Backbone and ligand atoms as CSV (ligand in chain L), in Angstrom:
chain,resi,resn,atom,element,x,y,z
A,1,MET,N,N,7.779,11.500,-17.074
A,1,MET,CA,C,7.803,10.421,-16.246
A,1,MET,C,C,9.259,9.898,-16.033
A,2,GLY,N,N,9.659,9.681,-14.745
A,2,GLY,CA,C,11.089,9.309,-14.550
A,2,GLY,C,C,11.193,7.785,-14.791
A,3,SER,N,N,12.388,7.251,-14.523
A,3,SER,CA,C,12.710,5.834,-14.657
A,3,SER,C,C,12.029,5.020,-13.554
A,4,ARG,N,N,11.891,3.792,-13.808
A,4,ARG,CA,C,11.507,2.804,-12.876
A,4,ARG,C,C,12.144,2.980,-11.485
A,5,GLN,N,N,11.414,3.073,-10.410
A,5,GLN,CA,C,12.025,3.213,-9.121
A,5,GLN,C,C,11.995,1.860,-8.392
A,6,GLY,N,N,11.004,1.197,-8.444
A,6,GLY,CA,C,10.956,-0.116,-7.762
A,6,GLY,C,C,9.511,-0.643,-7.728
A,7,ARG,N,N,9.358,-1.719,-6.991
A,7,ARG,CA,C,8.057,-2.438,-6.894
A,7,ARG,C,C,7.263,-1.867,-5.832
A,8,PHE,N,N,5.922,-1.994,-5.911
A,8,PHE,CA,C,4.963,-1.791,-4.917
A,8,PHE,C,C,4.023,-2.931,-4.798
A,9,VAL,N,N,3.375,-2.988,-3.542
A,9,VAL,CA,C,2.361,-4.030,-3.349
A,9,VAL,C,C,1.393,-3.374,-2.450
A,10,VAL,N,N,0.128,-3.825,-2.598
A,10,VAL,CA,C,-0.989,-3.524,-1.705
A,10,VAL,C,C,-1.586,-4.803,-1.215
A,11,GLN,N,N,-1.536,-5.015,0.075
A,11,GLN,CA,C,-2.057,-6.337,0.657
A,11,GLN,C,C,-3.381,-6.102,1.407
A,12,GLU,N,N,-4.320,-7.003,1.141
A,12,GLU,CA,C,-5.528,-6.864,1.753
A,12,GLU,C,C,-5.367,-7.707,3.043
A,13,HIS,N,N,-5.420,-7.143,4.238
A,13,HIS,CA,C,-5.094,-7.723,5.437
A,13,HIS,C,C,-6.416,-7.780,6.379
A,14,HIS,N,N,-6.857,-9.014,6.447
A,14,HIS,CA,C,-8.079,-9.362,7.363
A,14,HIS,C,C,-7.707,-9.573,8.770
A,15,ALA,N,N,-7.037,-8.514,9.359
A,15,ALA,CA,C,-6.805,-8.565,10.802
A,15,ALA,C,C,-8.008,-8.145,11.524
A,16,ARG,N,N,-7.931,-7.847,12.898
A,16,ARG,CA,C,-9.107,-7.522,13.643
A,16,ARG,C,C,-9.970,-6.500,12.820
A,17,GLN,N,N,-9.225,-5.532,12.293
A,17,GLN,CA,C,-9.897,-4.625,11.419
A,17,GLN,C,C,-9.308,-4.840,9.960
A,18,LEU,N,N,-10.288,-5.064,9.073
A,18,LEU,CA,C,-9.733,-5.165,7.749
A,18,LEU,C,C,-9.076,-3.869,7.318
A,19,HIS,N,N,-7.955,-3.987,6.591
A,19,HIS,CA,C,-7.256,-2.871,6.134
A,19,HIS,C,C,-6.423,-3.179,5.023
A,20,TYR,N,N,-5.753,-2.206,4.301
A,20,TYR,CA,C,-4.885,-2.470,3.133
A,20,TYR,C,C,-3.508,-1.910,3.414
A,21,ASP,N,N,-2.501,-2.671,3.234
A,21,ASP,CA,C,-1.118,-2.290,3.584
A,21,ASP,C,C,-0.466,-1.904,2.087
A,22,PHE,N,N,-0.044,-0.712,2.047
A,22,PHE,CA,C,0.534,-0.138,0.888
A,22,PHE,C,C,2.098,-0.034,1.142
A,23,ARG,N,N,2.926,-0.803,0.335
A,23,ARG,CA,C,4.286,-0.803,0.494
A,23,ARG,C,C,5.088,-0.465,-0.765
A,24,LEU,N,N,6.036,0.413,-0.561
A,24,LEU,CA,C,6.848,0.809,-1.724
A,24,LEU,C,C,8.374,0.282,-1.418
A,25,GLU,N,N,8.895,-0.174,-2.471
A,25,GLU,CA,C,10.415,-0.664,-2.290
A,25,GLU,C,C,11.263,0.488,-2.439
A,26,ALA,N,N,12.091,0.749,-1.404
A,26,ALA,CA,C,13.018,1.969,-1.405
A,26,ALA,C,C,14.138,1.617,-0.403
A,27,GLY,N,N,15.365,1.767,-0.936
A,27,GLY,CA,C,16.519,1.691,0.024
A,27,GLY,C,C,16.648,0.308,0.648
A,28,GLY,N,N,16.286,-0.671,0.002
A,28,GLY,CA,C,16.448,-2.100,0.509
A,28,GLY,C,C,15.325,-2.531,1.535
A,29,VAL,N,N,14.321,-1.678,1.705
A,29,VAL,CA,C,13.251,-2.021,2.522
A,29,VAL,C,C,11.871,-1.667,1.883
A,30,LEU,N,N,10.847,-1.927,2.521
A,30,LEU,CA,C,9.474,-1.597,2.033
A,30,LEU,C,C,8.987,-0.472,2.946
A,31,LYS,N,N,8.864,0.793,2.488
A,31,LYS,CA,C,8.296,1.853,3.218
A,31,LYS,C,C,6.731,1.453,3.135
A,32,SER,N,N,6.071,1.568,4.365
A,32,SER,CA,C,4.796,0.947,4.503
A,32,SER,C,C,3.771,1.924,5.177
A,33,TRP,N,N,2.584,1.861,4.673
A,33,TRP,CA,C,1.400,2.554,5.171
A,33,TRP,C,C,0.187,1.671,5.322
A,34,ALA,N,N,-0.500,1.766,6.372
A,34,ALA,CA,C,-1.827,0.990,6.529
A,34,ALA,C,C,-2.914,1.874,6.126
A,35,LEU,N,N,-3.843,1.479,5.169
A,35,LEU,CA,C,-4.934,2.234,4.801
A,35,LEU,C,C,-6.213,1.640,5.303
A,36,PRO,N,N,-6.836,2.317,6.271
A,36,PRO,CA,C,-8.020,1.562,6.897
A,36,PRO,C,C,-9.066,1.345,5.743
A,37,LYS,N,N,-9.342,2.258,4.829
A,37,LYS,CA,C,-10.281,2.119,3.776
A,37,LYS,C,C,-9.852,1.645,2.404
A,38,GLY,N,N,-8.560,1.432,2.376
A,38,GLY,CA,C,-8.004,1.009,1.095
A,38,GLY,C,C,-7.675,2.218,0.119
A,39,PRO,N,N,-7.082,2.075,-0.895
A,39,PRO,CA,C,-6.883,3.094,-1.871
A,39,PRO,C,C,-8.073,3.575,-2.726
A,40,SER,N,N,-8.100,4.603,-3.401
A,40,SER,CA,C,-9.329,4.916,-4.194
A,40,SER,C,C,-8.691,5.435,-5.585
A,41,MET,N,N,-9.472,5.128,-6.669
A,41,MET,CA,C,-9.139,5.648,-7.998
A,41,MET,C,C,-9.915,6.905,-8.191
A,42,ASN,N,N,-10.733,7.412,-7.243
A,42,ASN,CA,C,-11.443,8.648,-7.280
A,42,ASN,C,C,-10.611,9.880,-6.713
A,43,PRO,N,N,-10.301,10.778,-7.408
A,43,PRO,CA,C,-9.484,11.898,-6.866
A,43,PRO,C,C,-10.310,12.665,-5.815
A,44,ALA,N,N,-11.501,12.513,-5.717
A,44,ALA,CA,C,-12.250,13.186,-4.681
A,44,ALA,C,C,-12.108,12.504,-3.272
A,45,GLU,N,N,-11.653,11.212,-3.346
A,45,GLU,CA,C,-11.611,10.474,-2.044
A,45,GLU,C,C,-10.143,10.499,-1.500
A,46,LYS,N,N,-9.918,11.200,-0.405
A,46,LYS,CA,C,-8.663,11.261,0.182
A,46,LYS,C,C,-8.619,10.063,1.105
A,47,ARG,N,N,-7.579,9.215,1.071
A,47,ARG,CA,C,-7.600,8.050,1.939
A,47,ARG,C,C,-6.437,8.150,2.959
A,48,LEU,N,N,-6.908,8.048,4.185
A,48,LEU,CA,C,-5.936,8.041,5.280
A,48,LEU,C,C,-4.868,6.897,5.132
A,49,ALA,N,N,-3.567,7.204,5.282
A,49,ALA,CA,C,-2.490,6.277,5.114
A,49,ALA,C,C,-1.629,6.356,6.372
A,50,VAL,N,N,-1.759,5.385,7.273
A,50,VAL,CA,C,-0.994,5.519,8.532
A,50,VAL,C,C,0.377,4.869,8.426
A,51,LEU,N,N,1.419,5.765,8.565
A,51,LEU,CA,C,2.843,5.193,8.373
A,51,LEU,C,C,3.095,4.204,9.435
A,52,VAL,N,N,3.559,3.059,9.025
A,52,VAL,CA,C,3.966,1.955,9.958
A,52,VAL,C,C,5.509,1.632,9.618
A,53,GLU,N,N,6.005,0.751,10.436
A,53,GLU,CA,C,7.374,0.453,10.346
A,53,GLU,C,C,7.829,-0.041,8.945
A,54,ASP,N,N,9.062,0.084,8.621
A,54,ASP,CA,C,9.518,-0.428,7.380
A,54,ASP,C,C,9.446,-1.942,7.438
A,55,HIS,N,N,9.215,-2.577,6.403
A,55,HIS,CA,C,9.033,-4.025,6.260
A,55,HIS,C,C,10.192,-4.572,5.381
A,56,PRO,N,N,10.635,-5.801,5.610
A,56,PRO,CA,C,11.684,-6.402,4.748
A,56,PRO,C,C,11.076,-6.759,3.375
A,57,LEU,N,N,12.026,-6.748,2.367
A,57,LEU,CA,C,11.454,-6.934,0.924
A,57,LEU,C,C,10.766,-8.233,0.792
A,58,GLU,N,N,11.055,-9.285,1.591
A,58,GLU,CA,C,10.350,-10.523,1.486
A,58,GLU,C,C,8.938,-10.382,1.570
A,59,TYR,N,N,8.462,-9.291,2.325
A,59,TYR,CA,C,7.056,-9.045,2.433
A,59,TYR,C,C,6.286,-8.757,1.146
A,60,LEU,N,N,6.936,-8.435,0.109
A,60,LEU,CA,C,6.317,-8.092,-1.180
A,60,LEU,C,C,5.611,-9.305,-1.641
A,61,GLU,N,N,6.069,-10.532,-1.236
A,61,GLU,CA,C,5.438,-11.724,-1.822
A,61,GLU,C,C,4.523,-12.475,-0.722
A,62,PHE,N,N,4.419,-11.854,0.332
A,62,PHE,CA,C,3.808,-12.684,1.440
A,62,PHE,C,C,2.289,-12.781,1.217
A,63,GLU,N,N,1.846,-13.974,1.307
A,63,GLU,CA,C,0.314,-14.252,1.373
A,63,GLU,C,C,0.301,-15.423,2.419
A,64,GLY,N,N,-0.871,-15.433,3.122
A,64,GLY,CA,C,-1.029,-16.559,4.091
A,64,GLY,C,C,-2.026,-16.125,5.182
A,65,ILE,N,N,-2.127,-17.046,6.081
A,65,ILE,CA,C,-2.995,-16.728,7.312
A,65,ILE,C,C,-1.968,-16.577,8.499
A,66,ILE,N,N,-1.872,-15.416,9.027
A,66,ILE,CA,C,-1.037,-15.226,10.172
A,66,ILE,C,C,-1.834,-15.911,11.364
A,67,PRO,N,N,-1.061,-16.751,11.925
A,67,PRO,CA,C,-1.698,-17.653,13.019
A,67,PRO,C,C,-2.327,-16.821,14.187
A,68,ALA,N,N,-3.360,-17.233,14.790
A,68,ALA,CA,C,-4.075,-16.610,15.961
A,68,ALA,C,C,-3.000,-16.429,17.028
A,69,GLY,N,N,-3.060,-15.331,17.761
A,69,GLY,CA,C,-2.178,-14.994,18.848
A,69,GLY,C,C,-0.892,-14.253,18.358
A,70,LEU,N,N,-0.642,-14.136,17.120
A,70,LEU,CA,C,0.404,-13.292,16.648
A,70,LEU,C,C,-0.194,-11.927,16.280
A,71,PRO,N,N,0.673,-10.851,16.219
A,71,PRO,CA,C,0.151,-9.498,15.822
A,71,PRO,C,C,-0.328,-9.696,14.334
A,72,GLY,N,N,-1.456,-9.034,14.126
A,72,GLY,CA,C,-1.976,-9.000,12.635
A,72,GLY,C,C,-2.536,-10.382,12.330
A,73,ALA,N,N,-2.928,-11.229,13.333
A,73,ALA,CA,C,-3.540,-12.461,13.029
A,73,ALA,C,C,-4.713,-12.379,11.962
A,74,GLY,N,N,-4.627,-13.288,10.974
A,74,GLY,CA,C,-5.796,-13.188,9.905
A,74,GLY,C,C,-5.156,-13.352,8.601
A,75,GLU,N,N,-6.031,-13.295,7.522
A,75,GLU,CA,C,-5.521,-13.487,6.175
A,75,GLU,C,C,-4.857,-12.337,5.586
A,76,VAL,N,N,-3.786,-12.636,4.756
A,76,VAL,CA,C,-3.152,-11.529,4.038
A,76,VAL,C,C,-3.115,-12.015,2.578
A,77,VAL,N,N,-3.696,-11.281,1.640
A,77,VAL,CA,C,-3.545,-11.626,0.340
A,77,VAL,C,C,-3.200,-10.363,-0.506
A,78,CYS,N,N,-2.490,-10.655,-1.627
A,78,CYS,CA,C,-2.019,-9.483,-2.536
A,78,CYS,C,C,-3.317,-9.001,-3.170
A,79,TRP,N,N,-3.544,-7.632,-3.015
A,79,TRP,CA,C,-4.579,-6.982,-3.634
A,79,TRP,C,C,-4.202,-6.382,-4.949
A,80,ASP,N,N,-2.979,-5.804,-4.956
A,80,ASP,CA,C,-2.485,-5.271,-6.190
A,80,ASP,C,C,-0.864,-5.271,-5.997
A,81,ALA,N,N,-0.272,-5.265,-7.111
A,81,ALA,CA,C,1.172,-5.208,-7.221
A,81,ALA,C,C,1.625,-4.642,-8.514
A,82,GLY,N,N,2.853,-4.105,-8.566
A,82,GLY,CA,C,3.431,-3.618,-9.809
A,82,GLY,C,C,4.560,-2.784,-9.465
A,83,VAL,N,N,4.818,-1.836,-10.419
A,83,VAL,CA,C,6.016,-0.934,-10.217
A,83,VAL,C,C,5.595,0.540,-10.072
A,84,TYR,N,N,6.355,1.273,-9.431
A,84,TYR,CA,C,6.123,2.773,-9.342
A,84,TYR,C,C,7.300,3.596,-9.880
A,85,ARG,N,N,6.917,4.770,-10.226
A,85,ARG,CA,C,8.029,5.783,-10.567
A,85,ARG,C,C,7.749,7.054,-9.760
A,86,LEU,N,N,8.722,7.824,-9.654
A,86,LEU,CA,C,8.435,9.097,-9.007
A,86,LEU,C,C,8.171,10.082,-10.007
A,87,ALA,N,N,7.034,10.894,-9.942
A,87,ALA,CA,C,6.684,11.810,-10.896
A,87,ALA,C,C,7.339,13.146,-10.582
A,88,GLU,N,N,7.913,13.211,-9.408
A,88,GLU,CA,C,8.552,14.495,-9.028
A,88,GLU,C,C,9.918,14.080,-8.210
A,89,GLY,N,N,11.047,14.565,-8.617
A,89,GLY,CA,C,12.303,14.098,-7.920
A,89,GLY,C,C,12.816,12.860,-8.299
A,90,ARG,N,N,13.951,12.387,-7.744
A,90,ARG,CA,C,14.560,11.139,-8.198
A,90,ARG,C,C,14.654,10.236,-7.055
A,91,ASP,N,N,14.823,10.757,-5.790
A,91,ASP,CA,C,15.098,9.849,-4.629
A,91,ASP,C,C,13.907,9.841,-3.718
A,92,LEU,N,N,13.429,8.644,-3.632
A,92,LEU,CA,C,12.207,8.418,-2.882
A,92,LEU,C,C,12.418,8.731,-1.328
A,93,MET,N,N,13.563,8.417,-0.818
A,93,MET,CA,C,13.811,8.798,0.601
A,93,MET,C,C,13.908,10.226,0.869
A,94,GLU,N,N,14.477,10.915,-0.131
A,94,GLU,CA,C,14.545,12.387,0.029
A,94,GLU,C,C,13.155,13.032,0.077
A,95,ARG,N,N,12.287,12.548,-0.861
A,95,ARG,CA,C,10.797,12.947,-0.977
A,95,ARG,C,C,10.110,12.536,0.227
A,96,PHE,N,N,10.408,11.306,0.800
A,96,PHE,CA,C,9.677,10.916,2.015
A,96,PHE,C,C,9.972,11.704,3.147
A,97,GLU,N,N,11.256,12.146,3.239
A,97,GLU,CA,C,11.639,13.082,4.404
A,97,GLU,C,C,10.943,14.445,4.251
A,98,ARG,N,N,10.704,14.807,3.023
A,98,ARG,CA,C,9.926,16.087,2.946
A,98,ARG,C,C,8.354,15.837,3.123
A,99,GLY,N,N,7.930,14.635,3.151
A,99,GLY,CA,C,6.618,14.253,3.353
A,99,GLY,C,C,5.705,14.501,2.288
A,100,ARG,N,N,6.248,14.353,1.010
A,100,ARG,CA,C,5.306,14.522,-0.167
A,100,ARG,C,C,5.941,13.614,-1.256
A,101,LEU,N,N,5.162,12.647,-1.652
A,101,LEU,CA,C,5.558,11.789,-2.763
A,101,LEU,C,C,4.605,11.879,-3.850
A,102,LEU,N,N,5.042,12.176,-5.044
A,102,LEU,CA,C,4.148,12.154,-6.216
A,102,LEU,C,C,4.578,10.824,-6.987
A,103,LEU,N,N,3.687,9.961,-7.077
A,103,LEU,CA,C,3.918,8.587,-7.725
A,103,LEU,C,C,3.137,8.333,-8.902
A,104,GLU,N,N,3.776,7.532,-9.810
A,104,GLU,CA,C,3.040,6.960,-10.938
A,104,GLU,C,C,3.047,5.503,-10.738
A,105,LEU,N,N,1.964,4.924,-10.576
A,105,LEU,CA,C,1.809,3.505,-10.376
A,105,LEU,C,C,1.322,2.701,-11.646
A,106,GLU,N,N,1.920,1.573,-11.674
A,106,GLU,CA,C,1.670,0.710,-12.797
A,106,GLU,C,C,1.292,-0.666,-12.175
A,107,GLY,N,N,0.135,-0.732,-11.656
A,107,GLY,CA,C,-0.331,-2.033,-11.128
A,107,GLY,C,C,-1.481,-2.655,-11.984
A,108,ARG,N,N,-2.131,-3.668,-11.482
A,108,ARG,CA,C,-3.272,-4.134,-12.132
A,108,ARG,C,C,-4.503,-3.350,-11.993
A,109,LEU,N,N,-4.593,-2.786,-10.721
A,109,LEU,CA,C,-5.752,-1.957,-10.156
A,109,LEU,C,C,-5.375,-0.557,-10.140
A,110,LEU,N,N,-4.292,-0.190,-9.582
A,110,LEU,CA,C,-3.831,1.197,-9.286
A,110,LEU,C,C,-2.929,1.603,-10.477
A,111,LYS,N,N,-3.344,2.609,-11.117
A,111,LYS,CA,C,-2.621,3.090,-12.370
A,111,LYS,C,C,-2.668,4.590,-12.356
A,112,GLY,N,N,-1.510,5.106,-12.787
A,112,GLY,CA,C,-1.409,6.543,-12.988
A,112,GLY,C,C,-0.929,7.298,-11.817
A,113,GLY,N,N,-1.180,8.629,-11.745
A,113,GLY,CA,C,-0.648,9.469,-10.710
A,113,GLY,C,C,-1.319,9.323,-9.429
A,114,PHE,N,N,-0.615,9.349,-8.295
A,114,PHE,CA,C,-1.053,9.409,-6.903
A,114,PHE,C,C,-0.278,10.385,-6.097
A,115,ALA,N,N,-0.791,11.052,-5.198
A,115,ALA,CA,C,-0.071,11.882,-4.227
A,115,ALA,C,C,-0.027,11.192,-2.770
A,116,LEU,N,N,0.966,11.065,-2.205
A,116,LEU,CA,C,1.069,10.515,-0.917
A,116,LEU,C,C,1.896,11.564,0.019
A,117,PHE,N,N,1.012,12.102,0.881
A,117,PHE,CA,C,1.686,13.295,1.600
A,117,PHE,C,C,1.315,13.266,3.061
A,118,HIS,N,N,2.275,13.703,3.775
A,118,HIS,CA,C,2.132,13.805,5.305
A,118,HIS,C,C,1.267,14.933,5.551
A,119,MET,N,N,0.253,14.715,6.486
A,119,MET,CA,C,-0.618,15.831,7.059
A,119,MET,C,C,0.094,16.490,8.188
A,120,LYS,N,N,0.466,17.674,7.906
A,120,LYS,CA,C,1.145,18.471,8.955
A,120,LYS,C,C,0.262,18.672,10.079
A,121,GLY,N,N,0.798,18.696,11.327
A,121,GLY,CA,C,0.085,18.958,12.548
A,121,GLY,C,C,-0.698,17.743,13.009
A,122,ARG,N,N,-0.556,16.606,12.427
A,122,ARG,CA,C,-1.424,15.436,12.950
A,122,ARG,C,C,-0.551,14.268,13.426
A,123,GLY,N,N,0.692,14.635,13.817
A,123,GLY,CA,C,1.678,13.582,14.217
A,123,GLY,C,C,2.270,12.956,12.929
A,124,GLU,N,N,3.455,12.330,13.132
A,124,GLU,CA,C,4.288,11.957,12.010
A,124,GLU,C,C,3.605,10.797,11.185
A,125,LYS,N,N,2.680,10.120,11.774
A,125,LYS,CA,C,2.214,8.907,11.192
A,125,LYS,C,C,1.003,9.231,10.150
A,126,SER,N,N,0.373,10.349,10.257
A,126,SER,CA,C,-0.774,10.513,9.469
A,126,SER,C,C,-0.498,11.071,8.102
A,127,TRP,N,N,-0.659,10.306,7.063
A,127,TRP,CA,C,-0.511,10.705,5.656
A,127,TRP,C,C,-1.918,10.531,4.961
A,128,LEU,N,N,-1.900,11.020,3.721
A,128,LEU,CA,C,-3.031,10.921,2.853
A,128,LEU,C,C,-2.641,10.270,1.535
A,129,LEU,N,N,-3.352,9.407,1.104
A,129,LEU,CA,C,-3.122,8.957,-0.386
A,129,LEU,C,C,-4.266,9.397,-1.313
A,130,VAL,N,N,-3.991,10.070,-2.285
A,130,VAL,CA,C,-4.954,10.697,-3.103
A,130,VAL,C,C,-4.675,10.494,-4.675
A,131,LYS,N,N,-5.686,9.948,-5.365
A,131,LYS,CA,C,-5.536,9.758,-6.884
A,131,LYS,C,C,-5.395,11.173,-7.455
A,132,ARG,N,N,-4.581,11.297,-8.399
A,132,ARG,CA,C,-4.536,12.530,-9.211
A,132,ARG,C,C,-5.373,12.395,-10.428
A,133,LYS,N,N,-6.009,13.497,-10.875
A,133,LYS,CA,C,-6.960,13.476,-12.006
A,133,LYS,C,C,-6.104,13.190,-13.255
A,134,ASP,N,N,-6.428,12.133,-13.950
A,134,ASP,CA,C,-5.655,11.791,-15.163
A,134,ASP,C,C,-6.509,10.784,-15.935
A,135,ALA,N,N,-5.961,10.191,-16.938
A,135,ALA,CA,C,-6.757,9.216,-17.815
A,135,ALA,C,C,-7.275,8.084,-17.074
A,136,PHE,N,N,-6.627,7.689,-15.960
A,136,PHE,CA,C,-7.026,6.526,-15.312
A,136,PHE,C,C,-7.999,6.789,-14.030
A,137,SER,N,N,-8.197,8.013,-13.631
A,137,SER,CA,C,-8.956,8.363,-12.521
A,137,SER,C,C,-10.517,8.087,-12.841
A,138,VAL,N,N,-11.233,7.684,-11.903
A,138,VAL,CA,C,-12.646,7.495,-12.069
A,138,VAL,C,C,-13.493,8.245,-11.016
A,139,ASP,N,N,-14.743,8.450,-11.277
A,139,ASP,CA,C,-15.635,9.192,-10.473
A,139,ASP,C,C,-16.237,8.298,-9.408
A,140,HIS,N,N,-16.464,7.105,-9.695
A,140,HIS,CA,C,-17.105,6.162,-8.759
A,140,HIS,C,C,-16.149,4.933,-8.707
A,141,TRP,N,N,-15.765,4.575,-7.484
A,141,TRP,CA,C,-14.828,3.553,-7.162
A,141,TRP,C,C,-15.231,2.875,-5.930
A,142,SER,N,N,-15.171,1.523,-5.909
A,142,SER,CA,C,-15.163,0.936,-4.639
A,142,SER,C,C,-14.074,-0.130,-4.613
A,143,VAL,N,N,-13.545,-0.442,-3.519
A,143,VAL,CA,C,-12.384,-1.364,-3.429
A,143,VAL,C,C,-12.864,-2.773,-3.667
A,144,PRO,N,N,-12.281,-3.397,-4.729
A,144,PRO,CA,C,-12.645,-4.692,-4.982
A,144,PRO,C,C,-12.147,-5.593,-3.934
A,145,ARG,N,N,-12.887,-6.708,-3.505
A,145,ARG,CA,C,-12.419,-7.637,-2.487
A,145,ARG,C,C,-11.454,-8.623,-3.141
A,146,ALA,N,N,-10.315,-8.833,-2.640
A,146,ALA,CA,C,-9.389,-9.801,-3.259
A,146,ALA,C,C,-9.558,-11.186,-2.678
A,147,LEU,N,N,-10.013,-11.275,-1.369
A,147,LEU,CA,C,-10.137,-12.539,-0.722
A,147,LEU,C,C,-11.380,-13.224,-1.059
A,148,THR,N,N,-11.555,-13.978,-2.105
A,148,THR,CA,C,-12.660,-14.740,-2.495
A,148,THR,C,C,-12.657,-16.065,-1.657
A,149,GLY,N,N,-13.740,-16.759,-1.695
A,149,GLY,CA,C,-13.802,-18.027,-0.906
A,149,GLY,C,C,-12.796,-18.999,-1.516
A,150,GLU,N,N,-12.557,-18.976,-2.809
A,150,GLU,CA,C,-11.592,-19.887,-3.423
A,150,GLU,C,C,-10.196,-19.566,-2.970
A,151,ARG,N,N,-9.880,-18.346,-2.983
A,151,ARG,CA,C,-8.560,-17.893,-2.499
A,151,ARG,C,C,-8.403,-18.203,-1.050
A,152,LYS,N,N,-9.384,-18.000,-0.301
A,152,LYS,CA,C,-9.335,-18.312,1.193
A,152,LYS,C,C,-9.002,-19.769,1.473
A,153,ARG,N,N,-9.577,-20.689,0.662
A,153,ARG,CA,C,-9.422,-22.030,0.880
A,153,ARG,C,C,-8.005,-22.448,0.541
A,154,ALA,N,N,-7.393,-21.756,-0.382
A,154,ALA,CA,C,-5.959,-22.037,-0.817
A,154,ALA,C,C,-4.932,-21.500,0.125
A,155,LEU,N,N,-5.280,-20.677,1.018
A,155,LEU,CA,C,-4.398,-19.987,1.912
A,155,LEU,C,C,-3.869,-20.915,3.000
A,156,LYS,N,N,-2.592,-20.928,3.385
A,156,LYS,CA,C,-2.049,-21.768,4.531
A,156,LYS,C,C,-1.658,-20.771,5.603
A,157,GLU,N,N,-1.653,-21.383,6.856
A,157,GLU,CA,C,-1.139,-20.710,7.962
A,157,GLU,C,C,0.334,-20.450,7.738
A,158,LYS,N,N,0.825,-19.254,8.077
A,158,LYS,CA,C,2.296,-18.875,7.653
A,158,LYS,C,C,2.630,-17.827,8.565
A,159,HIS,N,N,3.812,-18.027,9.162
A,159,HIS,CA,C,4.398,-16.791,9.891
A,159,HIS,C,C,5.026,-15.859,8.964
A,160,PRO,N,N,4.662,-14.566,9.186
A,160,PRO,CA,C,5.238,-13.475,8.262
A,160,PRO,C,C,6.734,-13.333,8.637
A,161,PRO,N,N,7.513,-12.719,7.659
A,161,PRO,CA,C,8.971,-12.565,7.854
A,161,PRO,C,C,9.342,-11.443,8.825
A,162,CYS,N,N,8.302,-10.850,9.461
A,162,CYS,CA,C,8.562,-9.897,10.461
A,162,CYS,C,C,7.254,-9.566,11.199
A,163,GLU,N,N,7.366,-8.757,12.174
A,163,GLU,CA,C,6.128,-8.310,12.849
A,163,GLU,C,C,5.248,-7.566,11.785
A,164,VAL,N,N,3.952,-7.679,12.008
A,164,VAL,CA,C,3.050,-7.074,10.929
A,164,VAL,C,C,2.183,-6.042,11.732
A,165,ASP,N,N,1.588,-5.324,10.835
A,165,ASP,CA,C,0.702,-4.218,11.369
A,165,ASP,C,C,-0.737,-4.535,11.095
L,1,MN,MN,MN,-1.628,-4.959,7.935
C-alpha cells in the first residue's frame, strides 16, 4: 500500500433524484463522480459513477439544504469520509487520465480496495466503481441512509461553495 494521497468524501444528496457524490482530493480540487445507486461493499455490484466537474476543496465539509431554485436543491449530508491511497501508481491525475484508479479507502463505511474505471465506448463521463474482493468486502450490502429525521432537523439552508450536481 502506498502513502496517504488525500481525503475523500461521499455525500448523500437528496436532489430531485437521490444520489451519492464521491469526491477525491487531488491536485487542489475534488475529482467528483455522482453515483445514482451509491457505492457497494459487494464486489459483485458494479456501480455507475458519472464523472462530474471538479469541485473546490471546501466541498469536503459541505452539509446543508441547498435552497429551492438552485441546481441540486435539497439536502446534502456526509455519508462517509476518510482518506484514500493509490494501490497502483503514485499520481492520481496520471491514473485518472488513463481512466483506471485502484484505491484503498479508509472511511467509516468504505474500507479496503476499490477500482474506479472509465467504461470505454460510453462517453467520457461513464465510469464504474467496484469493490475489490478483500477482508472488507461483503456479499450482501445495502446503502445505509445517512439522513435521519434528527439530522434533517439540524440542517440549515446553505448556499454551496460552487454549482452542484
Ligand atoms: Mn450531487
